[in-house]
C-alpha positions, 0 to 999 in steps of 0.5 A: 564564468567560474563564479556561476559554477560556485554558486549554484544550488545542489542539483536535487531539492526538496520537492525531488525529495518530496515526490521520492517520499510520496512515491514510496508512500503510494507503493507501500499503501498499494503493497498492504492493501494487496496483502490484506486482500490476498490473506484475508481470502486465504484466512476464509474456507468457504468449504467448510461451516463455522461450528460456532454460528448455527445455519439457518435454512431461510424460505426467502 
């Protein structure tokens, strides 16, 4: 009985490490996507026109 406890491997394996790393990668990806979408909205201002480009009044 005493040898069973000595021969037992580590309590967390490689698959657990891979699952944690995958979760962290997905969380980082989600955070980056969220920050990019918020920053794009913050950088654009729909109230002002861009003076560098002409604005055309199309009939169609």
